[in-house]
SEBA-482527 format. One record per atom (N, C-alpha, C): residue number from 1; atom name; y, z, x; chain. Coordinates in Angstrom, 2 decimals, always signed. Atoms other than C-alpha are relative to their C-alpha. Layout:
// residues N
[NUM; CA; [Y; Z; X]; A]
...
***
This chain:
// residues 161
[1; N; [-1.18; +0.00; +0.85]; A]
[1; CA; [+0.00; +0.00; +0.00]; A]
[1; C; [+1.24; +0.00; +0.89]; A]
[2; N; [-1.31; +0.01; -0.63]; A]
[2; CA; [+3.56; -0.73; +1.09]; A]
[2; C; [+0.98; +0.55; -1.02]; A]
[3; N; [-1.02; -0.58; +0.87]; A]
[3; CA; [+6.34; +1.39; -0.40]; A]
[3; C; [+1.36; -0.31; +0.62]; A]
[4; N; [-1.35; +0.28; -0.46]; A]
[4; CA; [+9.93; +0.19; -0.08]; A]
[4; C; [+0.95; +0.90; -0.77]; A]
[5; N; [-0.98; -0.92; +0.58]; A]
[5; CA; [+12.46; +2.95; -0.72]; A]
[5; C; [+1.35; -0.69; +0.12]; A]
[6; N; [-1.21; +0.83; +0.01]; A]
[6; CA; [+15.62; +1.11; -1.76]; A]
[6; C; [+1.16; +0.72; -0.67]; A]
[7; N; [-1.21; -0.53; +0.62]; A]
[7; CA; [+19.18; +1.85; -2.81]; A]
[7; C; [+1.20; -0.28; +0.87]; A]
[8; N; [-1.25; +0.23; -0.73]; A]
[8; CA; [+22.78; +1.70; -1.70]; A]
[8; C; [+0.05; +0.90; +1.23]; A]
[9; N; [-0.19; -0.83; -1.18]; A]
[9; CA; [+23.93; +3.11; +1.61]; A]
[9; C; [+0.31; +1.44; -0.41]; A]
[10; N; [-0.24; -1.40; +0.31]; A]
[10; CA; [+23.88; +6.89; +1.58]; A]
[10; C; [-0.85; +0.58; -1.11]; A]
[11; N; [+0.83; -0.50; +1.10]; A]
[11; CA; [+21.30; +7.18; -1.19]; A]
[11; C; [-1.16; +0.85; +0.48]; A]
[12; N; [+1.06; -0.84; -0.55]; A]
[12; CA; [+18.78; +8.82; +1.13]; A]
[12; C; [-1.27; -0.74; +0.37]; A]
[13; N; [+1.19; +0.79; -0.29]; A]
[13; CA; [+16.40; +5.98; +1.98]; A]
[13; C; [-0.76; +0.51; +1.22]; A]
[14; N; [+0.66; -0.45; -1.23]; A]
[14; CA; [+15.70; +7.22; +5.50]; A]
[14; C; [-0.57; +1.40; -0.17]; A]
[15; N; [+0.46; -1.39; +0.19]; A]
[15; CA; [+15.42; +10.89; +4.55]; A]
[15; C; [-1.23; +0.04; -0.90]; A]
[16; N; [+1.11; +0.00; +0.95]; A]
[16; CA; [+13.17; +10.28; +1.55]; A]
[16; C; [-1.19; -0.77; +0.57]; A]
[17; N; [+1.08; +0.82; -0.55]; A]
[17; CA; [+11.17; +7.52; +3.25]; A]
[17; C; [-0.74; +0.68; +1.13]; A]
[18; N; [+0.63; -0.73; -1.10]; A]
[18; CA; [+10.53; +9.59; +6.36]; A]
[18; C; [-0.89; +1.12; -0.52]; A]
[19; N; [+0.78; -1.12; +0.57]; A]
[19; CA; [+9.39; +12.59; +4.34]; A]
[19; C; [-1.23; -0.53; -0.73]; A]
[20; N; [+1.13; +0.59; +0.71]; A]
[20; CA; [+7.19; +10.41; +2.10]; A]
[20; C; [-1.06; -0.49; +0.99]; A]
[21; N; [+0.94; +0.49; -1.02]; A]
[21; CA; [+5.64; +8.71; +5.13]; A]
[21; C; [-0.74; +1.13; +0.68]; A]
[22; N; [+0.64; -1.15; -0.65]; A]
[22; CA; [+4.99; +12.05; +6.82]; A]
[22; C; [-1.05; +0.64; -0.90]; A]
[23; N; [+0.95; -0.64; +0.93]; A]
[23; CA; [+3.32; +13.51; +3.72]; A]
[23; C; [-1.25; -0.85; -0.21]; A]
[24; N; [+1.13; +0.90; +0.24]; A]
[24; CA; [+1.12; +10.43; +3.27]; A]
[24; C; [-0.74; -0.36; +1.29]; A]
[25; N; [+0.60; +0.38; -1.27]; A]
[25; CA; [+0.38; +10.00; +6.98]; A]
[25; C; [+0.19; -1.48; +0.29]; A]
[26; N; [-0.30; +1.42; -0.18]; A]
[26; CA; [+1.92; +6.51; +6.93]; A]
[26; C; [+1.20; -0.17; +0.91]; A]
[27; N; [-1.14; +0.32; -0.85]; A]
[27; CA; [+4.33; +4.90; +9.36]; A]
[27; C; [+1.23; -0.26; -0.88]; A]
[28; N; [-1.26; +0.31; +0.66]; A]
[28; CA; [+7.98; +4.82; +8.27]; A]
[28; C; [+0.77; -0.98; +0.87]; A]
[29; N; [-0.84; +1.01; -0.68]; A]
[29; CA; [+10.09; +1.78; +9.17]; A]
[29; C; [+1.38; +0.02; -0.64]; A]
[30; N; [-1.38; +0.05; +0.49]; A]
[30; CA; [+13.87; +1.93; +8.84]; A]
[30; C; [+0.50; -1.43; +0.15]; A]
[31; N; [-0.46; +1.40; -0.02]; A]
[31; CA; [+15.21; -1.52; +7.90]; A]
[31; C; [+1.21; -0.18; +0.90]; A]
[32; N; [-1.16; +0.11; -0.90]; A]
[32; CA; [+18.35; -0.76; +9.92]; A]
[32; C; [-0.43; -0.45; +1.39]; A]
[33; N; [+0.49; +0.36; -1.33]; A]
[33; CA; [+16.22; -1.21; +13.04]; A]
[33; C; [-0.29; -1.49; +0.13]; A]
[34; N; [+0.30; +1.43; -0.01]; A]
[34; CA; [+15.58; -4.85; +12.08]; A]
[34; C; [+1.26; -0.86; +0.04]; A]
[35; N; [-1.25; +0.76; +0.01]; A]
[35; CA; [+19.27; -5.86; +11.96]; A]
[35; C; [+0.31; -0.55; +1.38]; A]
[36; N; [-0.50; +0.50; -1.28]; A]
[36; CA; [+20.52; -8.17; +14.70]; A]
[36; C; [+1.34; +0.68; +0.32]; A]
[37; N; [-1.26; -0.65; -0.39]; A]
[37; CA; [+23.49; -6.79; +16.68]; A]
[37; C; [+1.23; -0.54; -0.75]; A]
[38; N; [-1.16; +0.57; +0.71]; A]
[38; CA; [+25.89; -9.17; +14.89]; A]
[38; C; [+0.17; +0.64; -1.38]; A]
[39; N; [-0.08; -0.66; +1.31]; A]
[39; CA; [+25.05; -7.57; +11.52]; A]
[39; C; [+0.54; +1.42; +0.16]; A]
[40; N; [-0.44; -1.38; -0.23]; A]
[40; CA; [+25.52; -4.07; +12.91]; A]
[40; C; [+1.50; +0.04; +0.26]; A]
[41; N; [-1.44; +0.03; -0.31]; A]
[41; CA; [+28.94; -4.98; +14.30]; A]
[41; C; [+0.84; -0.30; -1.23]; A]
[42; N; [-0.74; +0.30; +1.24]; A]
[42; CA; [+30.05; -6.49; +10.99]; A]
[42; C; [+0.09; +1.24; -0.89]; A]
[43; N; [+0.01; -1.18; +0.86]; A]
[43; CA; [+29.01; -3.39; +9.06]; A]
[43; C; [+0.85; +1.13; +0.60]; A]
[44; N; [-0.81; -1.03; -0.67]; A]
[44; CA; [+30.59; -1.07; +11.63]; A]
[44; C; [+1.49; -0.27; -0.23]; A]
[45; N; [-1.39; +0.40; +0.20]; A]
[45; CA; [+33.84; -3.03; +11.14]; A]
[45; C; [+0.40; +0.03; -1.47]; A]
[46; N; [-0.32; -0.05; +1.44]; A]
[46; CA; [+33.61; -2.62; +7.35]; A]
[46; C; [-0.07; -1.35; -0.68]; A]
[47; N; [+0.14; +1.35; +0.58]; A]
[47; CA; [+32.72; -6.27; +6.71]; A]
[47; C; [-1.37; -0.10; -0.66]; A]
[48; N; [+1.26; +0.11; +0.74]; A]
[48; CA; [+30.08; -6.78; +4.02]; A]
[48; C; [-0.80; -1.20; +0.51]; A]
[49; N; [+0.88; +1.10; -0.42]; A]
[49; CA; [+27.10; -8.90; +5.03]; A]
[49; C; [-0.11; -1.03; -1.11]; A]
[50; N; [+0.24; +1.08; +0.95]; A]
[50; CA; [+26.58; -12.25; +3.37]; A]
[50; C; [-1.51; -0.17; -0.17]; A]
[51; N; [+1.43; +0.30; +0.17]; A]
[51; CA; [+23.25; -13.50; +2.05]; A]
[51; C; [-0.55; -0.69; +1.25]; A]
[52; N; [+0.43; +0.68; -1.22]; A]
[52; CA; [+23.07; -15.73; +5.14]; A]
[52; C; [-0.22; +1.00; +1.13]; A]
[53; N; [+0.19; -1.05; -1.01]; A]
[53; CA; [+23.50; -12.64; +7.36]; A]
[53; C; [-1.30; +0.76; -0.26]; A]
[54; N; [+1.15; -0.84; +0.37]; A]
[54; CA; [+20.77; -10.80; +5.47]; A]
[54; C; [-1.34; -0.73; +0.11]; A]
[55; N; [+1.28; +0.69; +0.07]; A]
[55; CA; [+18.13; -13.54; +5.35]; A]
[55; C; [-0.89; +0.21; +1.23]; A]
[56; N; [+0.90; -0.23; -1.14]; A]
[56; CA; [+16.83; -13.28; +8.96]; A]
[56; C; [-0.46; +1.45; +0.10]; A]
[57; N; [+0.33; -1.43; +0.02]; A]
[57; CA; [+16.90; -9.48; +8.65]; A]
[57; C; [-1.14; +0.25; -0.98]; A]
[58; N; [+1.04; -0.17; +1.02]; A]
[58; CA; [+14.85; -9.60; +5.44]; A]
[58; C; [-1.31; -0.65; +0.43]; A]
[59; N; [+1.22; +0.70; -0.46]; A]
[59; CA; [+12.41; -12.11; +6.97]; A]
[59; C; [-0.70; +0.81; +1.10]; A]
[60; N; [+0.60; -0.84; -1.04]; A]
[60; CA; [+11.88; -9.80; +9.97]; A]
[60; C; [-0.73; +1.19; -0.62]; A]
[61; N; [+0.66; -1.10; +0.70]; A]
[61; CA; [+11.08; -6.91; +7.62]; A]
[61; C; [-1.27; -0.51; -0.67]; A]
[62; N; [+1.16; +0.60; +0.67]; A]
[62; CA; [+8.74; -9.17; +5.63]; A]
[62; C; [-1.13; -0.25; +1.00]; A]
[63; N; [+1.00; +0.24; -1.03]; A]
[63; CA; [+6.97; -10.12; +8.85]; A]
[63; C; [-0.73; +1.30; +0.36]; A]
[64; N; [+0.61; -1.30; -0.28]; A]
[64; CA; [+6.36; -6.43; +9.60]; A]
[64; C; [-0.90; +0.45; -1.16]; A]
[65; N; [+0.82; -0.32; +1.17]; A]
[65; CA; [+5.09; -5.90; +6.04]; A]
[65; C; [-1.30; -0.80; +0.05]; A]
[66; N; [+1.18; +0.86; -0.06]; A]
[66; CA; [+2.73; -8.87; +6.41]; A]
[66; C; [-0.99; +0.46; +1.07]; A]
[67; N; [+0.87; -0.49; -1.08]; A]
[67; CA; [+1.40; -7.53; +9.74]; A]
[67; C; [-0.71; +1.28; -0.42]; A]
[68; N; [+0.59; -1.27; +0.44]; A]
[68; CA; [+0.83; -4.08; +8.23]; A]
[68; C; [-1.13; -0.24; -0.99]; A]
[69; N; [+1.02; +0.32; +1.01]; A]
[69; CA; [-1.07; -5.51; +5.25]; A]
[69; C; [-1.20; -0.69; +0.65]; A]
[70; N; [+1.09; +0.72; -0.67]; A]
[70; CA; [-3.10; -7.87; +7.46]; A]
[70; C; [-0.88; +0.93; +0.82]; A]
[71; N; [+0.75; -0.98; -0.79]; A]
[71; CA; [-4.10; -4.91; +9.62]; A]
[71; C; [-0.68; +1.06; -0.87]; A]
[72; N; [+0.62; -0.95; +0.92]; A]
[72; CA; [-5.23; -3.00; +6.50]; A]
[72; C; [+0.72; +1.33; -0.06]; A]
[73; N; [-0.74; -1.25; -0.03]; A]
[73; CA; [-2.51; -0.40; +6.89]; A]
[73; C; [+0.88; +0.21; -1.22]; A]
[74; N; [-0.99; -0.35; +1.01]; A]
[74; CA; [-0.05; +1.34; +4.61]; A]
[74; C; [+1.23; +0.48; +0.73]; A]
[75; N; [-1.25; -0.41; -0.64]; A]
[75; CA; [+3.59; +2.03; +5.37]; A]
[75; C; [+1.08; +0.20; -1.04]; A]
[76; N; [-1.19; -0.20; +0.82]; A]
[76; CA; [+6.90; +3.14; +3.94]; A]
[76; C; [+1.16; -0.66; +0.75]; A]
[77; N; [-1.19; +0.64; -0.55]; A]
[77; CA; [+10.05; +1.09; +4.50]; A]
[77; C; [+1.22; +0.53; -0.73]; A]
[78; N; [-1.27; -0.31; +0.60]; A]
[78; CA; [+13.61; +2.21; +3.89]; A]
[78; C; [+0.88; -1.22; +0.14]; A]
[79; N; [-0.75; +1.26; -0.03]; A]
[79; CA; [+15.60; -0.89; +2.93]; A]
[79; C; [+0.86; -0.09; -1.25]; A]
[80; N; [-0.91; +0.06; +1.15]; A]
[80; CA; [+18.62; -1.42; +0.69]; A]
[80; C; [-0.54; -0.91; -1.10]; A]
[81; N; [+0.62; +0.92; +0.98]; A]
[81; CA; [+16.97; -4.44; -1.05]; A]
[81; C; [+0.81; -0.07; -1.30]; A]
[82; N; [-0.90; -0.12; +1.14]; A]
[82; CA; [+19.98; -4.59; -3.37]; A]
[82; C; [-0.16; -1.07; -1.08]; A]
[83; N; [+0.11; +1.10; +0.97]; A]
[83; CA; [+19.34; -7.96; -5.04]; A]
[83; C; [-1.47; -0.35; -0.26]; A]
[84; N; [+1.33; +0.47; +0.33]; A]
[84; CA; [+16.31; -9.30; -6.82]; A]
[84; C; [-0.50; -1.05; +0.98]; A]
[85; N; [+0.39; +1.04; -0.97]; A]
[85; CA; [+16.30; -12.26; -4.42]; A]
[85; C; [-0.45; +0.62; +1.31]; A]
[86; N; [+0.41; -0.67; -1.24]; A]
[86; CA; [+16.07; -9.88; -1.45]; A]
[86; C; [-1.38; +0.63; -0.18]; A]
[87; N; [+1.31; -0.62; +0.26]; A]
[87; CA; [+13.17; -8.02; -3.06]; A]
[87; C; [-1.09; -1.07; -0.07]; A]
[88; N; [+0.98; +1.10; +0.02]; A]
[88; CA; [+11.45; -11.37; -3.64]; A]
[88; C; [-0.40; -0.41; +1.41]; A]
[89; N; [+0.33; +0.33; -1.39]; A]
[89; CA; [+11.69; -12.17; +0.07]; A]
[89; C; [-0.93; +1.07; +0.57]; A]
[90; N; [+0.80; -1.09; -0.56]; A]
[90; CA; [+10.24; -8.77; +0.90]; A]
[90; C; [-1.41; +0.08; -0.58]; A]
[91; N; [+1.27; -0.29; +0.67]; A]
[91; CA; [+7.44; -8.61; -1.65]; A]
[91; C; [-0.67; -1.20; -0.63]; A]
[92; N; [+0.56; +1.21; +0.62]; A]
[92; CA; [+6.99; -11.97; -3.36]; A]
[92; C; [-1.06; +0.34; -1.05]; A]
[93; N; [+0.88; -0.44; +1.09]; A]
[93; CA; [+5.34; -10.16; -6.32]; A]
[93; C; [-1.40; +0.40; +0.46]; A]
[94; N; [+1.29; -0.47; -0.52]; A]
[94; CA; [+2.55; -8.81; -4.12]; A]
[94; C; [-0.31; +1.35; -0.62]; A]
[95; N; [+0.33; -1.25; +0.69]; A]
[95; CA; [+0.73; -6.03; -5.97]; A]
[95; C; [-0.06; +1.21; +0.93]; A]
[96; N; [+0.09; -1.14; -0.91]; A]
[96; CA; [+0.37; -3.89; -2.83]; A]
[96; C; [+1.37; +0.51; +0.43]; A]
[97; N; [-1.36; -0.44; -0.34]; A]
[97; CA; [+4.18; -3.61; -2.49]; A]
[97; C; [+0.64; +0.64; -1.23]; A]
[98; N; [-0.66; -0.73; +1.09]; A]
[98; CA; [+5.91; -0.99; -4.64]; A]
[98; C; [+1.41; +0.37; +0.43]; A]
[99; N; [-1.39; -0.37; -0.27]; A]
[99; CA; [+9.64; -0.34; -4.87]; A]
[99; C; [+0.33; +1.34; -0.63]; A]
[100; N; [-0.54; -1.27; +0.49]; A]
[100; CA; [+11.27; +3.06; -5.26]; A]
[100; C; [+1.51; -0.14; +0.07]; A]
[101; N; [-1.46; +0.14; +0.05]; A]
[101; CA; [+14.91; +2.91; -6.38]; A]
[101; C; [+0.64; +1.38; -0.03]; A]
[102; N; [-0.76; -1.24; -0.05]; A]
[102; CA; [+17.00; +5.87; -5.27]; A]
[102; C; [+1.36; -0.29; -0.62]; A]
[103; N; [-1.24; +0.30; +0.72]; A]
[103; CA; [+19.85; +5.90; -7.75]; A]
[103; C; [+0.79; +1.28; -0.24]; A]
[104; N; [-0.87; -1.15; +0.24]; A]
[104; CA; [+22.82; +8.13; -8.28]; A]
[104; C; [+1.43; -0.45; -0.17]; A]
[105; N; [-1.40; +0.34; +0.24]; A]
[105; CA; [+26.51; +8.25; -9.11]; A]
[105; C; [+0.76; -0.23; +1.30]; A]
[106; N; [-0.79; +0.35; -1.19]; A]
[106; CA; [+28.99; +6.74; -6.67]; A]
[106; C; [+0.71; +1.20; +0.61]; A]
[107; N; [-0.69; -1.14; -0.64]; A]
[107; CA; [+31.00; +9.98; -6.20]; A]
[107; C; [-0.94; +0.88; +0.84]; A]
[108; N; [+0.95; -0.81; -0.75]; A]
[108; CA; [+27.90; +11.91; -5.09]; A]
[108; C; [-0.38; -0.70; +1.30]; A]
[109; N; [+0.41; +0.74; -1.19]; A]
[109; CA; [+26.82; +9.18; -2.68]; A]
[109; C; [+1.17; -0.13; +0.97]; A]
[110; N; [-1.19; +0.06; -0.87]; A]
[110; CA; [+30.39; +8.80; -1.35]; A]
[110; C; [+0.17; +1.31; +0.76]; A]
[111; N; [-0.10; -1.31; -0.68]; A]
[111; CA; [+30.41; +12.53; -0.58]; A]
[111; C; [-1.04; +0.11; +1.11]; A]
[112; N; [+1.03; +0.00; -1.04]; A]
[112; CA; [+27.15; +12.15; +1.33]; A]
[112; C; [+0.46; -0.82; +1.20]; A]
[113; N; [-0.46; +0.87; -1.10]; A]
[113; CA; [+28.66; +9.31; +3.35]; A]
[113; C; [+1.11; +0.67; +0.81]; A]
[114; N; [-1.07; -0.71; -0.71]; A]
[114; CA; [+31.70; +11.45; +4.21]; A]
[114; C; [-0.58; +1.03; +0.98]; A]
[115; N; [+0.62; -1.03; -0.85]; A]
[115; CA; [+29.34; +14.06; +5.71]; A]
[115; C; [-0.93; -0.60; +1.07]; A]
[116; N; [+0.96; +0.62; -0.92]; A]
[116; CA; [+27.11; +11.56; +7.55]; A]
[116; C; [+0.66; -0.29; +1.35]; A]
[117; N; [-0.52; +0.17; -1.36]; A]
[117; CA; [+27.56; +11.41; +11.32]; A]
[117; C; [-0.91; -0.94; +0.77]; A]
[118; N; [+0.77; +0.81; -0.94]; A]
[118; CA; [+26.48; +8.76; +13.81]; A]
[118; C; [-0.66; -1.24; -0.57]; A]
[119; N; [+0.59; +1.21; +0.57]; A]
[119; CA; [+25.57; +5.91; +11.45]; A]
[119; C; [+1.00; -1.12; +0.07]; A]
[120; N; [-0.90; +1.13; -0.16]; A]
[120; CA; [+26.99; +2.43; +11.95]; A]
[120; C; [+0.62; -0.50; -1.30]; A]
[121; N; [-0.48; +0.55; +1.28]; A]
[121; CA; [+27.47; +1.67; +8.23]; A]
[121; C; [+1.33; +0.64; -0.36]; A]
[122; N; [-1.33; -0.47; +0.36]; A]
[122; CA; [+31.14; +1.95; +7.33]; A]
[122; C; [-0.02; +0.46; -1.46]; A]
[123; N; [+0.00; -0.51; +1.37]; A]
[123; CA; [+31.53; +4.17; +4.22]; A]
[123; C; [+0.85; -0.83; -0.96]; A]
[124; N; [-0.84; +0.85; +0.85]; A]
[124; CA; [+34.15; +1.71; +2.95]; A]
[124; C; [-0.82; -1.09; -0.70]; A]
[125; N; [+0.85; +1.03; +0.60]; A]
[125; CA; [+31.27; -0.65; +2.11]; A]
[125; C; [-0.77; +0.48; -1.22]; A]
[126; N; [+0.76; -0.52; +1.14]; A]
[126; CA; [+29.86; +1.62; -0.60]; A]
[126; C; [+0.32; -0.76; -1.29]; A]
[127; N; [-0.36; +0.73; +1.22]; A]
[127; CA; [+31.82; -0.13; -3.37]; A]
[127; C; [-0.66; -1.37; -0.04]; A]
[128; N; [+0.62; +1.33; -0.01]; A]
[128; CA; [+30.53; -3.54; -2.27]; A]
[128; C; [-1.51; +0.10; -0.20]; A]
[129; N; [+1.44; -0.19; +0.21]; A]
[129; CA; [+26.98; -2.14; -2.22]; A]
[129; C; [-0.30; +0.17; -1.50]; A]
[130; N; [+0.20; -0.17; +1.45]; A]
[130; CA; [+27.29; -1.00; -5.84]; A]
[130; C; [+0.26; -1.30; -0.75]; A]
[131; N; [-0.27; +1.29; +0.64]; A]
[131; CA; [+28.79; -4.38; -6.78]; A]
[131; C; [-1.16; -0.97; +0.20]; A]
[132; N; [+1.13; +0.89; -0.32]; A]
[132; CA; [+25.87; -6.18; -5.12]; A]
[132; C; [-1.28; +0.42; -0.69]; A]
[133; N; [+1.25; -0.54; +0.54]; A]
[133; CA; [+23.18; -3.92; -6.58]; A]
[133; C; [-0.39; -0.63; -1.33]; A]
[134; N; [+0.65; +0.46; +1.22]; A]
[134; CA; [+20.93; -5.55; -9.15]; A]
[134; C; [-1.17; +0.96; -0.22]; A]
[135; N; [+1.06; -1.00; +0.17]; A]
[135; CA; [+18.88; -2.60; -10.42]; A]
[135; C; [-1.35; -0.67; -0.31]; A]
[136; N; [+1.33; +0.60; +0.22]; A]
[136; CA; [+15.18; -3.42; -10.25]; A]
[136; C; [-0.57; +0.39; -1.35]; A]
[137; N; [+0.63; -0.26; +1.31]; A]
[137; CA; [+13.15; -3.65; -13.44]; A]
[137; C; [-1.36; +0.68; +0.15]; A]
[138; N; [+1.36; -0.53; -0.18]; A]
[138; CA; [+9.75; -2.74; -12.03]; A]
[138; C; [-0.06; +0.91; +1.22]; A]
[139; N; [-0.02; -0.94; -1.13]; A]
[139; CA; [+10.54; +0.13; -9.68]; A]
[139; C; [-0.16; +1.42; -0.51]; A]
[140; N; [+0.02; -1.44; +0.29]; A]
[140; CA; [+10.00; +3.85; -9.59]; A]
[140; C; [+1.44; +0.47; +0.20]; A]
[141; N; [-1.38; -0.49; -0.09]; A]
[141; CA; [+13.45; +5.30; -10.36]; A]
[141; C; [+0.00; +1.48; +0.34]; A]
[142; N; [-0.11; -1.39; -0.43]; A]
[142; CA; [+14.35; +8.53; -8.59]; A]
[142; C; [+1.48; +0.35; +0.11]; A]
[143; N; [-1.39; -0.46; -0.01]; A]
[143; CA; [+17.59; +10.44; -9.08]; A]
[143; C; [+0.29; +0.71; +1.32]; A]
[144; N; [-0.30; -0.55; -1.32]; A]
[144; CA; [+19.24; +11.25; -5.73]; A]
[144; C; [+0.54; +1.42; -0.05]; A]
[145; N; [-0.51; -1.38; +0.10]; A]
[145; CA; [+20.72; +14.51; -7.03]; A]
[145; C; [-1.12; +1.03; +0.04]; A]
[146; N; [+1.14; -0.91; -0.09]; A]
[146; CA; [+17.22; +16.02; -7.10]; A]
[146; C; [-0.19; +0.48; +1.43]; A]
[147; N; [+0.34; -0.44; -1.36]; A]
[147; CA; [+16.16; +18.13; -4.12]; A]
[147; C; [-1.02; -0.97; +0.63]; A]
[148; N; [+0.88; +0.92; -0.72]; A]
[148; CA; [+14.29; +16.15; -1.45]; A]
[148; C; [-1.46; +0.17; -0.40]; A]
[149; N; [+1.41; -0.23; +0.33]; A]
[149; CA; [+10.93; +17.77; -2.22]; A]
[149; C; [-0.33; -0.52; -1.39]; A]
[150; N; [+0.23; +0.49; +1.37]; A]
[150; CA; [+11.30; +16.92; -5.93]; A]
[150; C; [+0.00; -1.52; -0.04]; A]
[151; N; [-0.02; +1.47; -0.06]; A]
[151; CA; [+12.16; +13.30; -5.11]; A]
[151; C; [-1.34; -0.52; +0.51]; A]
[152; N; [+1.26; +0.46; -0.60]; A]
[152; CA; [+9.09; +12.90; -2.92]; A]
[152; C; [-1.17; +0.29; -0.93]; A]
[153; N; [+1.05; -0.34; +0.96]; A]
[153; CA; [+6.88; +14.68; -5.46]; A]
[153; C; [-0.04; -1.02; -1.13]; A]
[154; N; [-0.07; +0.98; +1.09]; A]
[154; CA; [+8.08; +12.30; -8.20]; A]
[154; C; [-0.54; -1.36; +0.45]; A]
[155; N; [+0.50; +1.27; -0.52]; A]
[155; CA; [+7.37; +9.28; -6.02]; A]
[155; C; [-1.51; +0.04; +0.15]; A]
[156; N; [+1.46; -0.11; -0.20]; A]
[156; CA; [+3.89; +10.48; -5.09]; A]
[156; C; [-0.73; +0.00; -1.33]; A]
[157; N; [+0.62; -0.02; +1.33]; A]
[157; CA; [+3.09; +11.21; -8.72]; A]
[157; C; [-0.04; -1.41; -0.58]; A]
[158; N; [-0.07; +1.36; +0.57]; A]
[158; CA; [+4.23; +7.72; -9.78]; A]
[158; C; [-0.92; -0.97; +0.74]; A]
[159; N; [+0.90; +0.85; -0.80]; A]
[159; CA; [+2.23; +6.12; -6.94]; A]
[159; C; [-1.47; +0.39; -0.15]; A]
[160; N; [+1.37; -0.50; +0.13]; A]
[160; CA; [-0.84; +8.23; -7.69]; A]
[160; C; [-0.59; +0.42; +1.33]; A]
[161; N; [+0.54; -0.46; -1.30]; A]
[161; CA; [-1.10; +9.58; -4.14]; A]
[161; C; [+0.76; +1.20; +0.53]; A]
***
């Protein structure tokens, strides 16, 4: 099984994904690690990525997903996956790929971003992330205001593991 924990910047993808991966004994992959340096610099400067910027990044993540599945493994990925088209590139309706949508109100997530230290994503991009977001129809929805343990418990219950 591949689990993609998705949502806007600051929603907790890395925190939730890491904890979920640890509890399940699965590798966690942070999609930020797949960005080329040019994407990182744009985001650091507060410039929203275009679909053309995102495509090679998404294809690199998909390649890692394909390798994991081919090797018979399971993994958790933290990836914004904001648009349906991006999720199609990542999963292509494969039954072994499940999406978890971390959702919450913009003011709460903005406050988290104000407290976050050492991340390249410019907090000014939060509004553009919400504008880009196409909420998934077939995902496990998890409210980000819940405590971390409750979020992970809800995901595991929905996944049956």
